[in-house]
C-alpha positions as CSV (number, residue, x, y, z in Angstrom):
1,X,138.1,58.0,39.6
2,X,134.4,58.8,39.4
3,X,133.6,56.6,42.4
4,X,136.4,58.2,44.5
5,X,135.2,61.7,43.5
6,X,131.6,60.9,44.5
7,X,132.8,59.5,47.8
8,X,134.8,62.6,48.5
9,X,131.9,64.8,47.7
10,X,129.6,62.8,50.0
11,X,131.9,63.3,52.9
12,X,132.4,67.0,52.1
13,X,128.7,67.6,51.8
14,X,128.0,65.8,55.1
15,X,130.7,67.9,56.7
16,X,128.9,71.1,55.7
17,X,130.9,72.1,52.6
18,X,128.7,74.2,50.4
19,X,131.1,75.5,47.8
20,X,132.7,73.3,45.1
21,X,135.4,74.6,42.9
22,X,136.1,73.1,39.5
23,X,137.5,74.2,36.1
24,X,137.5,73.2,32.5
25,X,141.1,72.2,32.8
26,X,140.6,69.9,35.8
27,X,140.3,66.7,33.8
28,X,136.7,65.4,34.2
29,X,135.9,67.3,37.3
30,X,132.8,69.1,36.0
31,X,131.5,65.8,34.6
32,X,132.0,63.9,37.8
33,X,130.5,66.8,39.8
34,X,127.4,66.9,37.5
35,X,126.9,63.2,37.9
36,X,127.1,63.5,41.7
37,X,124.6,66.3,41.8
38,X,122.2,64.3,39.7
39,X,122.5,61.0,41.4
40,X,122.2,62.6,44.9
41,X,119.2,64.6,43.7
42,X,120.5,67.9,44.8
43,X,118.6,70.8,43.4
44,X,120.2,74.0,42.1
45,X,121.1,76.1,45.1
46,X,121.9,73.2,47.4
47,X,125.5,74.2,47.1
48,X,127.4,76.8,45.1
49,X,129.3,75.5,42.1
50,X,132.1,77.7,40.7
51,X,134.1,76.8,37.6
52,X,136.7,78.5,35.5
53,X,137.7,79.0,31.9
54,X,141.1,79.8,30.3
55,X,143.1,76.5,30.4
56,X,142.8,73.4,28.3
57,X,144.1,70.1,29.9
58,X,146.4,68.1,27.6
59,X,148.3,66.0,30.1
60,X,146.7,62.7,29.1
61,X,146.5,61.7,32.7
62,X,150.3,61.4,33.0
63,X,152.0,63.0,36.0
64,X,155.2,63.0,34.0
65,X,153.7,64.8,31.0
66,X,156.0,67.6,29.6
67,X,153.0,70.0,29.4
68,X,149.8,69.5,31.5
69,X,147.7,72.4,30.4
70,X,147.7,75.2,27.8
71,X,146.5,78.7,28.7
72,X,144.2,80.6,26.3
73,X,142.3,83.7,27.5
74,X,140.9,84.8,24.2
75,X,137.2,85.4,23.9
76,X,136.8,82.4,21.6
77,X,138.0,80.2,24.4
78,X,135.7,81.8,26.8
79,X,132.6,81.2,24.6
80,X,133.6,77.6,23.9
81,X,134.4,76.7,27.5
82,X,131.4,78.4,29.0
83,X,129.2,76.5,26.6
84,X,130.9,73.3,27.7
85,X,130.6,74.1,31.4
86,X,126.9,75.0,31.0
87,X,126.2,71.9,29.1
88,X,127.5,69.7,32.0
89,X,126.4,71.8,35.0
90,X,123.3,73.6,33.7
91,X,121.7,75.9,36.3
92,X,124.0,74.5,39.0
93,X,126.7,76.7,37.6
94,X,126.6,79.8,39.8
95,X,130.0,81.3,39.4
96,X,132.3,81.5,36.3
97,X,135.9,82.7,36.8
98,X,138.8,83.7,34.6
99,X,141.4,81.1,35.4
100,X,144.7,82.7,36.6
101,X,144.2,86.2,35.3
102,X,147.4,88.2,35.3
103,X,148.3,91.7,34.2
104,X,150.7,90.2,31.7
105,X,148.0,88.2,30.0
106,X,146.1,91.3,29.0
107,X,142.8,89.6,29.7
108,X,141.6,92.5,31.9
109,X,142.1,94.9,29.0
110,X,140.5,92.7,26.4
111,X,137.2,94.4,25.6
112,X,135.8,91.4,23.7
113,X,136.4,89.2,26.8
114,X,134.9,91.8,29.2
115,X,131.8,92.3,27.0
116,X,131.3,88.5,26.9
117,X,131.7,88.2,30.7
118,X,129.1,91.0,31.1
119,X,126.7,89.1,28.8
120,X,127.1,85.9,30.9
121,X,126.6,88.0,34.1
122,X,123.4,89.5,32.7
123,X,122.1,85.9,32.2
124,X,122.4,85.3,35.9
125,X,125.9,83.7,36.4
126,X,128.2,85.5,38.8
127,X,131.6,86.5,37.4
128,X,134.9,86.1,39.2
129,X,138.6,85.9,38.5
130,X,141.4,83.9,40.0
131,X,144.9,85.3,40.3
132,X,148.3,83.8,40.7
133,X,152.0,84.8,40.9
134,X,154.0,87.5,42.6
135,X,151.8,90.3,41.2
136,X,148.5,89.1,42.6
137,X,147.8,92.3,44.4
138,X,148.2,94.5,41.3
139,X,145.9,92.2,39.3
140,X,143.2,92.4,42.0
141,X,143.4,96.2,42.1
142,X,143.1,96.4,38.3
143,X,140.1,94.1,38.4
144,X,138.4,96.3,41.0
145,X,138.6,99.2,38.5
146,X,136.3,97.4,36.1
147,X,133.1,97.1,38.1
148,X,132.5,93.7,36.7
149,X,133.6,91.0,39.2
150,X,131.6,89.4,42.0
151,X,134.4,87.4,43.4
152,X,138.2,87.1,43.5
153,X,140.1,83.9,44.2
154,X,143.7,84.3,45.3
155,X,146.6,82.4,46.8
156,X,147.0,83.2,50.5
157,X,148.7,81.1,53.1
158,X,151.1,81.4,56.0
159,X,154.1,81.5,53.6
160,X,152.6,83.9,51.0
161,X,150.6,86.9,52.3
162,X,151.4,89.6,49.7
163,X,147.8,89.8,48.5
164,X,146.5,90.7,52.0
165,X,145.9,94.4,51.3
166,X,144.3,93.9,47.9
167,X,142.0,91.2,49.3
168,X,141.0,93.6,52.1
169,X,140.1,96.2,49.4
170,X,138.2,93.6,47.4
171,X,136.2,92.6,50.5
172,X,135.5,96.2,51.3
173,X,134.3,96.8,47.7
174,X,131.7,94.0,48.2
175,X,133.4,91.1,46.3
176,X,133.4,87.6,47.7
177,X,136.9,86.5,48.6
178,X,137.9,82.9,48.0
179,X,141.3,81.7,49.3
180,X,143.1,79.0,47.4
181,X,146.3,77.1,48.2
182,X,145.9,77.8,51.9
183,X,148.1,74.7,52.4
184,X,150.7,76.0,49.9
185,X,150.3,73.0,47.6
186,X,151.0,70.6,50.4
187,X,154.0,72.4,51.9
188,X,151.9,73.2,55.0
189,X,150.9,69.6,55.7
190,X,152.5,66.7,57.6
191,X,153.4,65.2,54.2
192,X,155.1,68.4,53.0
193,X,158.7,67.2,53.2
194,X,160.8,68.9,55.8
195,X,158.2,71.7,56.0
196,X,158.8,75.4,56.3
197,X,161.9,76.4,58.3
198,X,162.5,79.5,60.4
199,X,163.2,82.6,58.4
200,X,166.7,82.7,59.8
201,X,167.4,79.4,58.1
202,X,167.5,77.5,61.3
203,X,167.2,73.7,61.1
204,X,165.5,71.2,63.4
205,X,161.8,70.9,63.9
206,X,159.9,73.1,61.4
207,X,158.1,75.9,63.0
208,X,154.6,75.0,61.8
209,X,154.9,71.4,63.0
210,X,156.2,72.6,66.3
211,X,153.4,75.1,66.9
212,X,150.7,72.6,65.7
213,X,152.0,69.9,68.0
214,X,151.9,72.4,70.9
215,X,148.2,73.0,70.1
216,X,147.5,69.2,69.6
217,X,146.6,70.0,66.0
218,X,147.6,68.6,62.7
219,X,149.6,71.2,60.7
220,X,146.9,71.4,57.9
221,X,144.3,72.3,60.6
222,X,146.5,75.2,61.9
223,X,147.3,76.5,58.5
224,X,143.7,76.4,57.3
225,X,142.6,78.1,60.6
226,X,145.0,80.9,59.8
227,X,143.2,81.5,56.5
228,X,139.7,81.1,57.9
229,X,140.6,83.6,60.6
230,X,141.2,86.4,58.1
231,X,138.2,88.9,58.4
232,X,138.1,89.4,54.6
233,X,138.0,85.7,53.7
234,X,134.6,84.4,52.8
235,X,135.5,80.9,51.5
236,X,138.7,78.9,52.0
237,X,139.3,76.0,49.6
238,X,140.4,72.7,51.2
239,X,141.9,71.0,48.2
240,X,141.3,67.6,50.0
241,X,141.7,64.6,47.8
242,X,140.5,61.9,50.3
243,X,137.7,61.6,52.8
244,X,140.4,61.5,55.6
245,X,141.8,64.9,54.4
246,X,138.3,66.4,54.4
247,X,137.7,65.3,58.0
248,X,141.1,66.7,59.1
249,X,140.6,70.0,57.2
250,X,137.1,70.4,58.7
251,X,138.6,70.6,62.2
252,X,140.0,74.0,61.2
253,X,136.6,75.6,61.6
254,X,136.8,74.8,65.3
255,X,140.1,76.6,65.9
256,X,140.5,80.2,66.8
257,X,144.0,81.7,66.7
258,X,144.7,83.9,69.6
259,X,147.0,86.9,69.0
260,X,150.0,85.3,70.7
261,X,149.8,82.2,68.5
262,X,149.4,84.4,65.4
263,X,152.6,86.3,66.4
264,X,154.5,83.0,66.6
265,X,153.3,82.1,63.1
266,X,154.6,85.4,61.6
267,X,158.1,84.1,60.9
268,X,156.8,81.6,58.4
269,X,156.2,84.3,55.8
270,X,158.5,84.1,52.9
271,X,159.6,86.8,50.4
272,X,157.1,86.8,47.6
273,X,159.4,86.0,44.7
274,X,161.0,83.2,46.6
275,X,157.7,81.6,47.4
276,X,156.6,81.6,43.8
277,X,159.9,80.3,42.6
278,X,159.6,77.4,45.0
279,X,156.0,76.8,43.9
280,X,157.2,76.6,40.3
281,X,159.5,73.8,41.3
282,X,156.9,71.6,42.9
283,X,156.0,68.4,41.1
284,X,152.6,68.1,39.3
285,X,150.2,66.1,41.4
């Protein structure tokens, strides 16, 4: 696993990737990244490392585990996990994010957590939040009221665009915007089963695959290009797990969507609640 992670990072760095996203709950991701940074002799600032706190991984490396991670957004978890991230990544850690902040969790109203985040920020680490679920936009707007966050990371893709307005507001307020799940957890790739269908329920060749083929592109390239083309998007996460996926995803930087193609992609958008219900049914990978 370590060797595969290092090989992936080598290809990504050679391809120009300069932001790496990890988390305390991503198994040994921070450890593997720290090892790679050290063995490659990369100084602090050679790339931006962002990590997250709030989940604890308990899946024991089993894809069929009943529970994979436990969420805990209390200040005690923040202090413990920040210390763990800092111990592994040292000064390479440039951004620390709340993992999957929601209005329902109450984390954005927890004064002890907010005070601790401000303390970490005062020590020189940028502070961000990631959001998830059908109320992403409302969570982002609440975060903007706090005058604390440097970045926001949100799900945005051709199927789920409900956070667009809030991300525009975050960008206008000076926050860095990081797009996650631009490939809809694999649904917008060639391996994504039957792929997204036309909104009217029509069958046959899925719309994304049809349009990608017409442009002589892989579907992941077209989907990532759509996210990269948003004027408010600063970073779009790849999610690649193999060097081949990195190389394919990288091609999205060379694609510009003209207005006519964008209009043809519009019917891919799904109702927000339906998208998140489908996401919840996806297998853990």
